[in-house]
C-alpha positions as CSV (number, residue, x, y, z in Angstrom):
1,X,-5.6,22.2,-5.4
2,X,-3.3,20.6,-2.8
3,X,-4.1,17.4,-0.8
4,X,-5.4,19.4,2.2
5,X,-8.0,21.2,0.1
6,X,-9.0,17.9,-1.5
7,X,-9.5,16.2,1.8
8,X,-11.7,19.1,3.0
9,X,-13.9,18.8,0.0
10,X,-14.2,15.1,0.4
11,X,-14.9,15.4,4.1
12,X,-17.6,17.9,3.5
13,X,-19.3,15.8,0.8
14,X,-19.2,12.4,2.3
15,X,-22.1,11.0,4.4
16,X,-21.8,9.1,7.6
17,X,-22.6,5.9,5.7
18,X,-19.7,6.6,3.4
19,X,-17.4,7.1,6.3
20,X,-18.4,3.8,7.9
21,X,-17.9,2.0,4.6
22,X,-14.4,3.5,4.2
23,X,-13.6,2.5,7.8
24,X,-14.8,-1.0,7.4
25,X,-12.9,-1.5,4.1
26,X,-9.8,-0.1,5.8
27,X,-10.1,-2.6,8.6
28,X,-10.6,-5.5,6.2
29,X,-7.5,-4.4,4.3
30,X,-5.5,-4.2,7.5
31,X,-6.5,-7.6,9.0
32,X,-7.2,-9.6,5.8
33,X,-4.7,-8.5,3.2
34,X,-4.8,-11.9,1.4
35,X,-8.6,-11.7,1.0
36,X,-8.2,-8.2,-0.5
37,X,-5.4,-9.4,-2.9
38,X,-7.4,-12.4,-4.1
39,X,-10.6,-10.3,-4.5
40,X,-8.8,-7.7,-6.5
41,X,-7.0,-10.3,-8.6
42,X,-10.3,-12.1,-9.4
43,X,-12.0,-8.9,-10.4
44,X,-9.1,-8.0,-12.8
45,X,-9.2,-11.5,-14.4
46,X,-13.0,-11.3,-14.8
47,X,-12.8,-7.8,-16.4
48,X,-10.0,-9.1,-18.7
49,X,-12.1,-12.1,-19.8
50,X,-15.1,-9.8,-20.7
51,X,-12.9,-7.7,-23.1
52,X,-13.1,-8.4,-26.9
53,X,-10.0,-10.1,-28.4
54,X,-8.8,-6.8,-29.9
55,X,-8.7,-5.1,-26.5
56,X,-7.1,-8.1,-24.9
57,X,-4.2,-7.8,-27.4
58,X,-3.9,-4.1,-26.7
59,X,-3.7,-4.8,-22.9
60,X,-1.0,-7.5,-23.5
61,X,1.0,-5.2,-25.8
62,X,0.9,-2.5,-23.1
63,X,2.0,-5.0,-20.4
64,X,4.7,-6.3,-22.7
65,X,6.1,-2.8,-23.0
66,X,6.8,-2.8,-19.2
67,X,9.1,-5.8,-19.6
68,X,11.6,-3.9,-21.8
């Protein structure tokens, strides 16, 4: 499936409400990139804090692998 077919399937399945939500989120990202970055960063930190200690160590070991 190429990207044109995927967009046709998404376009056929999305409602008007969904289209409006995507448009609003696109405008927010365009005009307030700092807000989007901070919101994304906070959500990642909150998700990380909810992880058990074993999973936190796994995430850190994966991230440490990118530094090599």
